[in-house]
N, C-alpha and C positions, 0 to 999 in steps of 0.2 A: 554336708556342712553342719549337722544337728546330728546327736546321737544322745539318747537319754536312755538309760538302763537300770530298771528297779528304781525310780527314783522316789522318794518321799518326804513329806514335810509336813512337820507338825506346828501350830499356835497352841501354846498350852498343852490339852489334854485333846484337842480336836486336828483331825487327820484329815489337813486340807486337799494333799496330792498323797493320793496311795499307789505305789510300785508301778509308775506310770513307765512305759518304754515305747520309745517311737523314735523315727529316724525321717530325716527331712534332707533329700539331694538337691545337689546344685540344680539352679534355674526353675526350681517349683516354685510354686505361689501355695503355700500350705496353710491351711483354714483348721483352726482351733474351735470347736462350735459346741456349745453346750449351755444349760439355764445358766443364772446368775447364782453366785455360791458354788460353780462347779469346780472350781479350782483353774480356772483359765488364768487370770491375774497373776497368781501363784506360781505355775510354769513360766510364765514370759518372763517374771522378774528373777526368776533362777537363771535362765538362762541368759539374761543381760546380766548376770554377777551382782543384782540387787541384793539375793536372798543366797544363801547357802544351803543345800539339802542335807536333811537329816540322814538319809540312808541314797544309796546308789550313786551311779557317775553320769556326770554329763561332760558331753565332748561336743565342743564349737570351733568351728573351722580348722578341723584337727589338735585342738588343745583344749586339756583340762585345767587350764590355768586362765579363766575368764579375762585376768587381769591383762594378759597380753595382748588379748586381741580385739579389746575394746574401740581401739581405733579403727578397726575394721568392720563395725555393726552401728547400726544407727536404731534409734529407739523412740518411737512416738505413744506415750502413755495416755490410756484412757482420759485422765483430768486433764486439762489445757494447764502447763507447768511455766510457760515463759512469761516476761516480765510487762502485765499490762501497762505499768507506766512509760516503757519503750514504746518508740515506733515499730514498725515492721521491719525497715532496713537495720533500726539498732540492735533488735533481735537477733537478727540474722548475722550480723557482722559480732556480735558476742558471741554467738557460738561458734563464729569461724576461727576467731582469735581464740576460744578456748580450745580449740582443736589445734592450735598451734601453727595455724597458716600464716604465711605473711601477707601484710595488710594490703599491697596491691592482688593478691591471688584471692584474699576473702572477697576485695571487691568486686571481681571479674565473676567468681561463683555465686555471689549474691545475685548479682544482674543475671545471671544465664538462670540459676534456679528459681528467683521471683518471678521471670518471664515463664518458665516452665508451669510454673503452679499457677499462673495468671495472676499473680500479687503485685505486680510491678507498677500497676499504676496508684496502686493504695502503699507504695512505703513508706510515706510518710504520715500514715496513718496510726493513731495509738492503737495496742493492740488492744487495749479495753473498749474500742469502739470498733473491733470487728463483727462481723456476725458469726452464729456458731460454726458454719461450714469454712468462712474465709479463716478463723481461728485454726481449724483443723487443718488446714493448706499450711498456714504459717507454721504449726507443728510438725507437718511433714517438711518444710523446707529446711527448717533447724536438723530435722534428722539427716537430712542429705549432704549438710554443707559440707562435710569430710567423704563424699563419696563412698560410702560404705558397701562393701561385697554382700552383706545380709541385713536385710531392716525387718524389724520387730516391732508388730502394731497391736496395740490393746485397745479392741473396741474402737476404732479411731472414729466412726461415723455415727455413733449413739448421740441422739438428739439432732441430728442433721438433717436438714430438708432432702426430700428424694432428689432433687437435682444437685444438689451440691453434693449427694452420697454418688452420684452417678458421674461425674466429674471426678471426683476422689479416684474411686474405681478407673478411672480410663488413665489418671497419671500414673497410679500402680500397675496397670498394664504395659505403661510406655516402658517405666523402670524395668519392668520385667524382661521384657523383649530387648533390652540393652544390658542384659545380663545377669540382673541383681535377684536376690533368693528373696524370697517377701516368706515372714512367718507373721501370720494374723489372726485374731480372734475376733471372730463377731456373732453376736445372737443371730444375725438375720440370715436367713433362709437363701432369700436371692443373692448377697454375697456369698454363701458356701457354695452355691453353684458356680460361682466365679473361680474358684481354687480348682488348681490339678489333682489335690488332694485334700481331704478332711478327717478330722480326727473328730470323732463325738465324746465329751468328756462330760459325767456324770457322779456326783458324790466324790469328786476327788479320782476317779479311774478312768481309762479310755476303754470304752467299751465296742469302738468299732472305729478301723482306719483303714480308707480305700479311697476311691476316686467317687464322685459324687454319682456318676452313672453305676457304679459297682455297688455302690449303696444301695440305689433305687431297684436294681437287680436281684438283690439279696432279700429283698421285702420277701416274707413268705406267706404273705395272702394275696387276698384279692379288695379291691376299693370300689366301692359303688358312691358314685357323687348324687346326692340328692338335694333338689329344692321342692320345697312344701308352703302352700299360701298361709302359715300357721307359726307364730312363735313358741308356738307350745309343743311343736314335732317330736322332739327329741323324747319327751315324758311318755308319748305311747309307743315306743319303741325300746323302753327300757327292757323288757320283757320277751323281747325277739332273740332267735339264733344269731346274736352279731359279736364279733369278739371285740369292737369297740365302736362308739360313735364320738367324733371329733366336728367341733364347729369351725366352719372356715367362712369367715363373711355370712352371707345370707344363705349358704348352703351347708352340707354336713357332708362328711366323710364316713363312709360306714365299712368297717374292716369285716372282710366275710372269709370264709374257706367256698361257699358254693356260691356263686355270683346268680345264678338261675333261681335257685330255690329260696335266695336272699330276698330278690327282687319280687317274689309272691309275696313272701310274709311282708314283706315292707309294704306293699300296694295294698294287701286286706287289713292290715291292721290301721291303715291310714284311712281307709275305706270306710269302715267301722266307725271312726272318730269324726268321719265327714270332713276330713282335712283332704284337700285335694293336692295331688302330686303333680308340679309342674315339670319335672323332668328328673330320671332317675336312670343313670348310666354307669357303666363299668369305665372306670378311667385307670391311666397309668398311674402308679404311686409316686407321690411326691417327696423330697428330702425330707418335709415336714412331717408324713405319714412315718416314714423310716425312724425319724428322730423321736415320733412320739412313742413308736412301739419299743424303740431300745430304752427309751428312759424307765417305760412300763416295766420291760422284765429287769431291769436293775432295781424296781422300789421304789 
C-alpha cells in the first residue's frame, strides 16, 4: 500500500525528514509515533501529495504519481479544516460534491457515514458549535465520503477527551475490519498499542519499526516500578546504579540491568533518607519505556 525509500525533506536549512524508509501492507493499522517536531506531519503530507520530497521515492497504491491515486485515499489533518459556518450535513455534502459524486449518491453516503460516526442527530448543527471530539468525527466523516482504500490521519485525537478518543478508535477499528488500510500518527502510547505496526520517529528519522509486542520484547533492560511517600524521591536516587529514572504519575520506572541488586540499593538509599517505600516490583516494560530509551539513544 505504501513504500518509502530514502525519503528526505528540507525546510530551508532544516532537515525535517532524513532518509526515511518504511513499508505499509494492506489491512494494517500503521502508527507513526514520536514527539512534537519529529517529522510525522511532514511524512503524511508527502504521502498525500501535499509536499514533494527533496530526495528518495514514494509509492502509494502502486503509483509514484500521487495525483493519480488521490481519489483512492482519505486524509484527516491535525487541524480542523472544514467550514465552521456550514452545518455538519452541508460540509459532508460539499466534500461528496468535490469528489464528483452524483447528488443522490452523496445523499445516501452522507446518511450512512453520519450514522456510522454518530453525527446524524447533529446534521443541522453548525460545525463551529461542535465539541472537539465531534469536530474530529466530522473530519473523519468528510474523509470517508469517497470510500477510500487508504486513510491517513494526522494526530486525529489531540485535545479530544478520553471518551471521544475511545469512540474514534472504535470507528477506525470498524473501518479496518471492513478492509481499509489506516496510516495514523499519534503522540499517545495507548493509541500506539492499538496499531498492528508502529514506527518510532525522532529528529526526522525512523529509529524503530515493528509490532508493539516486538518493540516491548526488544527492550534491552529490566524495569522496576517504585512508589514512595515523598515527591523528592528522585533526587535521592540520582547517584544509584540505575540506567534511567522516569516519572509515571505517582510512580517511577527505574531502568536497570540487575533488578535484585538495584532493589537492594534503592531500598537502602531511601531508608537512609527516611523515605518509606510503598511498593517496589519488577514489571514488564511498556511502550513508553521503549520509546524513552530509543529517544535517549538518538540524543
